GUTI-437589 format. One line per 10 residues: number of its first residue (from 1); their letters; for each residue x, y, z of C-alpha. Coordinates in nm, 3 decimals. Example, Ala and Ser with C-alpha at 12.3 -4.5 7.8 and 13.67 -1.06 7.14 Angstrom:
1) AS) 1.230 -0.450 0.780  1.367 -0.106 0.714;
END
This chain:
1) XXXXXXXXXX) -14.817 -6.563 4.530  -14.615 -6.425 4.177  -14.264 -6.372 4.171  -14.285 -5.978 4.085  -14.513 -5.922 4.345  -14.319 -6.094 4.583  -14.011 -5.930 4.479  -14.168 -5.582 4.510  -14.283 -5.691 4.847  -13.944 -5.823 4.978;
11) XXXXXXXXXX) -13.730 -5.534 4.787  -13.976 -5.304 4.927  -13.924 -5.388 5.289  -13.587 -5.388 5.292  -13.554 -5.036 5.142  -13.823 -4.921 5.411  -13.560 -5.075 5.692  -13.257 -4.890 5.534  -13.435 -4.580 5.509  -13.601 -4.594 5.889;
21) XXXXXXXXXX) -13.244 -4.669 6.003  -13.126 -4.368 5.802  -13.400 -4.113 5.978  -13.314 -4.320 6.306  -12.956 -4.243 6.260  -12.943 -3.895 6.127  -12.600 -3.726 6.155  -12.633 -3.441 6.353  -12.254 -3.343 6.358  -11.948 -3.370 6.122;
31) XXXXXXXXXX) -11.806 -3.629 6.399  -12.134 -3.844 6.318  -12.111 -3.787 5.969  -11.749 -3.868 5.870  -11.676 -4.137 6.155  -12.001 -4.189 6.353  -11.865 -4.047 6.644  -11.597 -4.316 6.701  -11.845 -4.491 6.882  -11.973 -4.797 6.719;
41) XXXXXXXXXX) -11.884 -5.167 6.900  -11.630 -5.380 6.749  -11.870 -5.669 6.633  -12.121 -5.405 6.453  -11.819 -5.240 6.290  -11.718 -5.580 6.170  -12.046 -5.666 6.042  -12.102 -5.292 5.871  -11.718 -5.353 5.732  -11.831 -5.688 5.568;
51) XXXXXXXXXX) -12.095 -5.536 5.411  -11.912 -5.207 5.265  -11.640 -5.471 5.170  -11.871 -5.732 5.008  -11.950 -5.542 4.710  -12.173 -5.580 4.423  -11.849 -5.746 4.269  -11.830 -6.000 4.535  -12.234 -6.091 4.547  -12.313 -6.059 4.216;
61) XXXXXXXXXX) -12.021 -6.054 3.953  -11.741 -6.286 4.140  -11.921 -6.649 4.143  -12.023 -6.531 3.770  -11.648 -6.493 3.705  -11.569 -6.842 3.888  -11.840 -6.973 3.693  -11.694 -6.881 3.333  -11.316 -6.869 3.436  -11.312 -7.161 3.673;
71) XXXXXXXXXX) -10.978 -7.220 3.857  -10.797 -6.857 3.739  -11.080 -6.676 3.922  -10.947 -6.804 4.218  -10.727 -6.522 4.221  -11.016 -6.271 4.335  -11.090 -6.502 4.643  -10.708 -6.491 4.739  -10.670 -6.108 4.650  -10.961 -5.981 4.791;
81) XXXXXXXXXX) -10.914 -6.193 5.128  -10.549 -6.174 5.156  -10.563 -5.804 5.095  -10.775 -5.753 5.388  -10.555 -5.986 5.642  -10.291 -5.725 5.512  -10.504 -5.421 5.605  -10.607 -5.568 5.925  -10.257 -5.630 6.057  -10.055 -5.353 5.883;
91) XXXXXXXXXX) -10.252 -5.033 5.869  -10.581 -5.054 6.060  -10.466 -4.993 6.392  -10.201 -4.748 6.317  -10.424 -4.525 6.125  -10.675 -4.531 6.394  -10.428 -4.428 6.663  -10.356 -4.123 6.457  -10.698 -4.048 6.510  -10.799 -3.826 6.168;
101) XXXXXXXXXX) -11.118 -3.838 6.003  -11.015 -3.925 5.633  -10.708 -4.078 5.481  -10.648 -3.755 5.266  -10.624 -3.585 5.595  -10.345 -3.871 5.739  -10.130 -3.821 5.401  -10.163 -3.422 5.475  -10.051 -3.431 5.847  -9.799 -3.724 5.798;
111) XXXXXXXXXX) -9.644 -3.544 5.523  -9.685 -3.196 5.624  -9.806 -3.109 5.334  -10.110 -2.944 5.173  -9.995 -3.074 4.837  -9.934 -3.440 4.962  -10.322 -3.435 5.116  -10.474 -3.294 4.757  -10.299 -3.561 4.560  -10.419 -3.773 4.800;
121) XXXXXXXXXX) -10.792 -3.648 4.743  -10.739 -3.688 4.350  -10.640 -4.087 4.389  -10.905 -4.152 4.615  -11.156 -3.971 4.419  -11.017 -4.157 4.112  -11.015 -4.483 4.251  -11.358 -4.495 4.441  -11.558 -4.333 4.145  -11.431 -4.613 3.940;
131) XXXXXXXXXX) -11.519 -4.864 4.246  -11.857 -4.742 4.239  -11.957 -4.764 3.860  -11.926 -5.132 3.942  -12.176 -5.125 4.251  -12.422 -4.895 3.984  -12.369 -5.200 3.710  -12.494 -5.464 4.000  -12.808 -5.204 4.100  -12.902 -5.186 3.723;
141) XXXXXXXXXX) -12.875 -5.570 3.664  -13.074 -5.663 3.982  -13.350 -5.410 3.916  -13.355 -5.463 3.551  -13.459 -5.814 3.632  -13.660 -5.868 3.912  -13.870 -5.533 3.888  -13.874 -5.613 3.533  -13.732 -5.234 3.447  -13.474 -5.114 3.184;
151) XXXXXXXXXX) -13.160 -5.093 3.322  -13.132 -4.742 3.342  -13.458 -4.725 3.538  -13.315 -4.930 3.771  -12.988 -4.774 3.830  -13.167 -4.434 3.879  -13.378 -4.594 4.147  -13.056 -4.739 4.319  -12.925 -4.367 4.329  -13.197 -4.231 4.501;
161) XXXXXXXXXX) -13.211 -4.488 4.788  -12.856 -4.450 4.810  -12.877 -4.033 4.799  -13.144 -4.049 5.054  -13.002 -4.251 5.347  -12.634 -4.174 5.292  -12.680 -3.825 5.230  -12.896 -3.832 5.549  -12.737 -4.002 5.788  -12.364 -3.973 5.694;
171) XXXXXXXXXX) -12.106 -4.289 5.865  -12.379 -4.287 6.153  -12.662 -4.373 5.910  -12.429 -4.587 5.650  -12.304 -4.778 5.966  -12.635 -4.934 6.084  -12.797 -4.973 5.746  -12.501 -5.170 5.674  -12.557 -5.374 5.934  -12.894 -5.475 5.804;
181) XXXXXXXXXX) -12.750 -5.474 5.467  -12.522 -5.792 5.574  -12.762 -5.985 5.732  -13.012 -5.951 5.410  -12.696 -6.020 5.206  -12.549 -6.326 5.377  -12.909 -6.503 5.402  -12.987 -6.427 5.040  -12.633 -6.586 4.926  -12.652 -6.882 5.132;
191) XXXXXXXXXX) -13.017 -6.998 5.143  -13.035 -7.085 4.773  -12.660 -7.223 4.771  -12.741 -7.493 5.019  -13.070 -7.569 4.844  -12.886 -7.633 4.524  -12.635 -7.802 4.700  -12.874 -8.043 4.850  -12.987 -8.077 4.538  -12.683 -8.150 4.308;
201) XXXXXXXXXX) -12.484 -8.363 4.586  -12.692 -8.421 4.907  -12.475 -8.227 5.111  -12.632 -7.919 5.264  -12.298 -7.724 5.307  -12.225 -7.569 4.979  -11.860 -7.549 5.106  -11.829 -7.923 5.135  -12.083 -8.013 4.811  -11.838 -7.874 4.584;
211) XXXXXXXXXX) -11.596 -8.153 4.657  -11.857 -8.422 4.704  -11.974 -8.680 4.457  -12.333 -8.627 4.265  -12.650 -8.690 4.429  -12.752 -8.924 4.107  -12.570 -9.221 4.261  -12.304 -9.213 3.982  -12.022 -9.148 4.225  -11.862 -8.898 4.013;
221) XXXXXXXXXX) -11.709 -8.599 4.198  -11.906 -8.280 4.105  -11.593 -8.103 3.959  -11.526 -8.447 3.777  -11.874 -8.404 3.634  -11.784 -8.018 3.565  -11.483 -8.073 3.389  -11.617 -8.357 3.159  -11.945 -8.145 3.079  -11.720 -7.850 2.961;
231) XXXXXXXXXX) -11.494 -8.094 2.774  -11.760 -8.234 2.590  -11.862 -7.866 2.476  -11.529 -7.761 2.375  -11.444 -7.531 2.665  -11.113 -7.554 2.913  -11.168 -7.752 3.192  -11.326 -7.573 3.468  -11.017 -7.697 3.744  -10.726 -7.598 3.466;
241) XXXXXXXXXX) -10.523 -7.279 3.510  -10.599 -7.097 3.170  -10.391 -6.760 3.215  -10.004 -6.730 3.265  -9.919 -6.796 3.670  -9.715 -6.459 3.586  -10.084 -6.246 3.577  -10.221 -6.468 3.839  -9.941 -6.363 4.072  -9.933 -6.007 3.951;
251) XXXXXXXXXX) -10.351 -5.980 3.976  -10.362 -6.158 4.304  -10.087 -5.879 4.447  -10.267 -5.610 4.292  -10.574 -5.677 4.464  -10.411 -5.755 4.812  -10.267 -5.403 4.810  -10.549 -5.253 4.659  -10.783 -5.331 4.905  -10.554 -5.208 5.181;
261) XXXXXXXXXX) -10.548 -4.893 5.041  -10.916 -4.875 4.978  -11.038 -4.530 5.155  -11.410 -4.651 5.200  -11.270 -4.965 5.390  -11.005 -4.781 5.617  -11.210 -4.492 5.697  -11.468 -4.814 5.877  -11.126 -4.850 6.137  -11.175 -4.454 6.229;
271) XXXXXXXXXX) -11.537 -4.568 6.382  -11.455 -4.738 6.669  -11.364 -4.592 7.018  -10.995 -4.725 7.061  -10.715 -4.874 6.893  -10.758 -5.243 7.017  -11.136 -5.207 6.898  -11.017 -5.139 6.546  -10.781 -5.468 6.558  -11.129 -5.667 6.708;
281) XXXXXXXXXX) -11.347 -5.559 6.452  -11.087 -5.628 6.185  -11.110 -5.981 6.316  -11.497 -5.980 6.322  -11.508 -5.813 5.960  -11.306 -6.148 5.847  -11.545 -6.393 5.991  -11.859 -6.215 5.841  -11.668 -6.196 5.488  -11.581 -6.579 5.534;
291) XXXXXXXXXX) -11.906 -6.676 5.527  -11.979 -6.550 5.166  -11.667 -6.601 5.018  -11.610 -6.948 5.081  -11.947 -7.033 4.948  -11.878 -6.836 4.642  -11.670 -7.116 4.477  -11.930 -7.366 4.497  -12.194 -7.108 4.364  -11.990 -7.067 4.051;
301) XXXXXXXXXX) -11.959 -7.421 4.000  -12.272 -7.505 4.031  -12.462 -7.237 3.854  -12.261 -7.288 3.506  -12.308 -7.670 3.556  -12.704 -7.609 3.589  -12.692 -7.362 3.311  -12.528 -7.627 3.053  -12.818 -7.886 3.202  -13.058 -7.670 3.094;
311) XXXXXXXXXX) -12.959 -7.617 2.755  -12.781 -7.958 2.662  -13.096 -8.190 2.748  -12.946 -8.462 2.533  -12.633 -8.630 2.394  -12.410 -8.344 2.205  -12.470 -8.385 1.811  -12.796 -8.557 1.869  -13.095 -8.406 1.645  -13.247 -8.369 2.004;
321) XXXXXXXXXX) -12.966 -8.313 2.203  -13.022 -7.942 2.241  -13.307 -7.761 2.410  -13.549 -7.635 2.159  -13.561 -7.247 2.188  -13.966 -7.285 2.192  -13.945 -7.498 2.492  -13.716 -7.255 2.683  -13.796 -7.203 3.028  -13.942 -6.892 3.201;
331) XXXXXXXXXX) -13.599 -6.782 3.340  -13.468 -6.811 2.990  -13.712 -6.563 2.835  -13.704 -6.346 3.126  -13.327 -6.261 3.131  -13.370 -6.228 2.736  -13.581 -5.919 2.807  -13.293 -5.740 3.019  -13.065 -5.774 2.729  -12.793 -5.932 2.970;
341) XXXXXXXXXX) -12.914 -6.291 2.783  -12.914 -6.346 2.401  -12.961 -6.620 2.147  -12.903 -6.605 1.764  -13.048 -6.950 1.547  -12.758 -6.905 1.340  -12.831 -7.256 1.151  -13.216 -7.191 1.163  -13.298 -7.556 1.332  -13.481 -7.402 1.616;
351) XXXXXXXXXX) -13.256 -7.538 1.898  -12.983 -7.382 2.128  -12.628 -7.473 2.029  -12.405 -7.374 2.340  -12.043 -7.444 2.279  -11.687 -7.290 2.242  -11.690 -7.180 1.872  -11.338 -7.039 1.957  -11.233 -7.364 1.988  -11.092 -7.489 1.635;
361) XXXXXXXXXX) -11.068 -7.865 1.719  -11.449 -7.865 1.852  -11.585 -7.628 1.599  -11.498 -7.815 1.303  -11.635 -8.121 1.484  -11.963 -7.901 1.546  -11.968 -7.831 1.184  -12.024 -8.210 1.110  -12.358 -8.158 1.364  -12.482 -7.882 1.153;
371) XXXXXXXXXX) -12.403 -7.612 1.402  -12.271 -7.276 1.240  -12.165 -7.112 1.602  -12.224 -7.070 1.927  -12.581 -6.954 1.956  -12.585 -6.809 2.291  -12.439 -6.482 2.166  -12.433 -6.299 2.509  -12.451 -6.456 2.856  -12.352 -6.168 3.118;
381) XXXXXXXXXX) -12.154 -6.317 3.405  -12.303 -6.077 3.622  -12.643 -6.257 3.582  -12.543 -6.624 3.732  -12.614 -6.535 4.082  -12.919 -6.381 4.039  -13.046 -6.637 3.775  -12.905 -6.922 3.966  -13.235 -7.000 4.187  -13.454 -6.957 3.891;
391) XXXXXXXXXX) -13.242 -7.210 3.711  -13.288 -7.419 3.958  -13.634 -7.397 4.003  -13.608 -7.295 4.356  -13.922 -7.119 4.533  -14.033 -6.801 4.446  -13.941 -6.614 4.803  -13.577 -6.720 4.754  -13.570 -6.595 4.426  -13.711 -6.259 4.581;
401) XXXXXXXXXX) -13.447 -6.283 4.852  -13.154 -6.309 4.607  -13.265 -5.987 4.422  -13.277 -5.821 4.776  -12.940 -5.958 4.880  -12.796 -5.845 4.541  -12.928 -5.459 4.598  -12.815 -5.460 4.935  -12.448 -5.533 4.832  -12.454 -5.340 4.564;
411) XXXXXXXXXX) -12.612 -5.033 4.794  -12.389 -5.109 5.100  -12.060 -5.056 4.912  -12.187 -4.765 4.694  -12.276 -4.558 5.007  -11.936 -4.625 5.182  -11.782 -4.522 4.843  -11.988 -4.187 4.834  -11.916 -4.106 5.156  -11.531 -4.154 5.118;
421) XXXXXXXXXX) -11.569 -3.922 4.814  -11.782 -3.672 4.999  -11.535 -3.679 5.299  -11.213 -3.595 5.067  -11.411 -3.303 4.914  -11.567 -3.153 5.220  -11.327 -3.204 5.479  -10.988 -3.221 5.266  -11.037 -2.992 4.988  -11.299 -2.756 5.110;
431) XXXXXXXXXX) -11.186 -2.715 5.488  -10.852 -2.832 5.448  -10.727 -2.607 5.140  -10.997 -2.353 5.029  -11.198 -2.263 5.346  -11.040 -2.375 5.663  -11.219 -2.154 5.894  -11.576 -2.303 5.779  -11.792 -2.344 6.045  -11.912 -2.749 6.155;
441) XXXXXXXXXX) -12.287 -2.690 6.010  -12.154 -2.553 5.663  -11.909 -2.834 5.640  -12.180 -3.090 5.725  -12.403 -2.937 5.424  -12.093 -2.927 5.186  -12.073 -3.294 5.281  -12.374 -3.373 5.205  -12.403 -3.151 4.868  -12.062 -3.315 4.768;
451) XXXXXXXXXX) -12.202 -3.671 4.830  -12.539 -3.555 4.584  -12.285 -3.473 4.355  -12.064 -3.773 4.373  -12.404 -3.982 4.320  -12.495 -3.816 3.984  -12.142 -3.864 3.852  -12.125 -4.198 3.937  -12.485 -4.284 3.758  -12.387 -4.121 3.491;
461) XXXXXXXXXX) -12.061 -4.336 3.428  -12.268 -4.660 3.550  -12.504 -4.614 3.239  -12.220 -4.714 3.017  -11.990 -4.960 3.268  -11.644 -5.061 3.095  -11.712 -5.434 3.180  -11.840 -5.686 3.444  -11.880 -5.544 3.782  -11.593 -5.732 3.930;
471) XXXXXXXXXX) -11.369 -5.626 3.632  -11.431 -5.280 3.670  -11.385 -5.326 4.071  -11.015 -5.499 3.982  -10.917 -5.175 3.796  -11.036 -4.978 4.102  -10.840 -5.197 4.303  -10.507 -5.165 4.062  -10.547 -4.754 4.109  -10.587 -4.770 4.489;
481) XXXXXXXXXX) -10.258 -5.000 4.518  -10.062 -4.801 4.283  -10.130 -4.448 4.463  -10.269 -4.468 4.804  -10.128 -4.779 4.944  -9.725 -4.697 4.910  -9.795 -4.364 5.080  -10.007 -4.516 5.390  -9.723 -4.819 5.424  -9.427 -4.582 5.401;
491) XXXXXXXXXX) -9.606 -4.298 5.634  -9.617 -4.561 5.896  -9.301 -4.761 5.870  -9.061 -4.556 5.711  -9.016 -4.227 5.925  -8.735 -4.096 5.680  -9.017 -4.086 5.376  -9.080 -3.716 5.296  -9.339 -3.505 5.161  -9.151 -3.461 4.845;
501) XXXXXXXXXX) -9.109 -3.826 4.782  -9.468 -3.911 4.880  -9.612 -3.676 4.635  -9.373 -3.769 4.333  -9.460 -4.166 4.406  -9.834 -4.101 4.404  -9.855 -3.911 4.095  -9.601 -4.160 3.928  -9.779 -4.465 4.067  -10.146 -4.314 3.949;
511) XXXXXXXXXX) -10.073 -4.158 3.628  -9.867 -4.493 3.509  -10.150 -4.708 3.627  -10.444 -4.498 3.431  -10.237 -4.469 3.121  -10.200 -4.821 3.102  -10.539 -4.906 3.136  -10.681 -4.654 2.916  -10.439 -4.742 2.649  -10.486 -5.152 2.690;
521) XXXXXXXXXX) -10.859 -5.148 2.776  -10.861 -4.951 2.417  -11.031 -4.659 2.547  -10.747 -4.409 2.448  -10.701 -4.411 2.079  -10.313 -4.339 1.965  -10.272 -4.181 1.624  -10.095 -4.433 1.341  -10.211 -4.730 1.496  -10.498 -4.929 1.496;
531) XXXXXXXXXX) -10.526 -4.908 1.872  -10.400 -5.117 2.129  -10.719 -5.364 2.200  -10.730 -5.530 2.523  -10.586 -5.873 2.380  -10.315 -6.076 2.542  -10.095 -6.027 2.232  -10.123 -5.624 2.280  -10.044 -5.628 2.682  -9.689 -5.464 2.763;
541) XXXXXXXXXX) -9.480 -5.773 2.852  -9.807 -5.957 2.884  -9.961 -5.796 3.176  -10.319 -5.761 3.173  -10.488 -5.397 3.285  -10.630 -5.527 3.587  -10.286 -5.677 3.731  -10.082 -5.357 3.644  -10.175 -5.201 4.001  -9.876 -5.427 4.137;
551) XXXXXXXXXX) -9.651 -5.272 3.866  -9.756 -4.881 3.967  -9.710 -4.999 4.336  -9.368 -5.085 4.256  -9.288 -4.754 4.036  -9.422 -4.551 4.338  -9.237 -4.706 4.588  -8.932 -4.650 4.386  -8.968 -4.327 4.298  -9.070 -4.205 4.642;
561) XXXXXXXXXX) -8.758 -4.382 4.777  -8.533 -4.208 4.530  -8.704 -3.861 4.543  -8.672 -3.860 4.925  -8.314 -3.943 4.911  -8.218 -3.659 4.743  -8.437 -3.410 4.902  -8.436 -3.302 5.269  -8.562 -3.502 5.572  -8.898 -3.479 5.759;
571) XXXXXXXXXX) -8.900 -3.244 6.057  -8.788 -3.415 6.392  -9.159 -3.378 6.525  -9.299 -3.597 6.216  -9.024 -3.850 6.287  -9.116 -3.878 6.640  -9.497 -3.893 6.544  -9.446 -4.180 6.317  -9.256 -4.363 6.570  -9.540 -4.300 6.837;
581) XXXXXXXXXX) -9.790 -4.443 6.578  -9.617 -4.754 6.601  -9.590 -4.788 6.975  -9.849 -5.082 7.054  -10.008 -4.885 7.361  -10.388 -4.871 7.333  -10.555 -4.553 7.216  -10.252 -4.305 7.380  -9.998 -4.051 7.166  -10.179 -3.966 6.875;
591) XXX) -10.509 -4.074 6.888  -10.565 -3.815 7.157  -10.576 -3.561 6.852;
END
């Protein structure tokens, strides 16, 4: 069966499954819409959390970043997984014990302030909208290639699917849909990785294949082969650190505390019956997440090696050393149609030269070969995981499965994010501030309308994403790190933190991070300058925009502490409530709210 037909069948069956689950698990109350009635089993919640967590950035983009950045991209693995441990140990059980529906509701009650709650709503919406842009990019990329649609039409279709099952089922429908999506996603990620690892190294486990010798009998380790191949083409070695250790530390920290401050992940721990179930589901989620995250480094390395070996068919510099463009494989021309892969014959020889033309030493050598620049003028990093099975000539059913997995990853996280936005608007803004006496039926309707509006906004922004999926997501993590995480941590572990300190801290953290991102990403023009483009020479103290969330969080903590010291302490009942949250005794005390 031809690939496109098979892809339609596989993707269509998975979509039918998601919609069927949404109809079966339709939310009939606000409790089911916001937190699935607080009745999800810890193992099921762990799997749903894994799907919610492993977004298009994890499935599609992370291995692409690893493929091109090598060692430097390990910060995404360390930051995202480390942050999840931070969330599971320091926040999730206590927030579950507090027993509220949303993160802004916790902040509003803990800081006895509607102002704090509204500021938290703003922080949540800014971070979540930024995050969901990355998911929309993943949806558009997957649809664009495998269904051979324009990026925009793929994005619109993804929006429609999310609209149906997220608006209809709320958290209850999303939870069970995400369980199905996790199964699709993990099979789609690991099956091709096993095939490719077997082919390249003879080892069926990709995690071990990354450190194994090549299957060609040369005795060369795969990473040594990778380093040598890149060196030969003027690129930096795969295993070498290319950025600064300062930025790596900051980015890791930003991703870690951003993870612990993400509302759509935190709210998953409100869906289990008891506090101990929140801890158990966090443990299960780590197990489910680890399956993909330990596979990603191998997928990235093998995808880059396969890409180069496809193009570089012989000795570098030899007339026949590069692939003739007219003889390019089918996968190459398929991805060209999407606009995410582009070739330009700069020297008119009809062959594809692929090398680092920004490396002065190698560029001078390339001139002696008659090369006039890197002719692969665009290789979007987000295509690597999806293109990898095609490059490796795997069976069509594997390629179709990967397409379904990529869509599952993007859709699962998009649904969780959109629910977080919807809950903040309907429960915190409308019920909490505008109309406290709204009926449950009308609040449920407001939640669904809010989600529909959020989907439209996210889709519009997804049409023109500001970078690769993982880069956009990194910015969202920075925003969550600088705004919500400090307020949550101080709310749980500092009974003296008051409303004015929390509000001031969130505003300073969010605004400083937003301003830095807009200026140094080149999205904000400063009169009298040539604009501060996103280059290391322009960054303040060498801090890249994706790493600034850690600095924003520090500013948040300092501001909150100073303001709280010069203003009135919280009321006694709030201080007692904070102490009660931390008492490790099941679901007593505050969980009865």
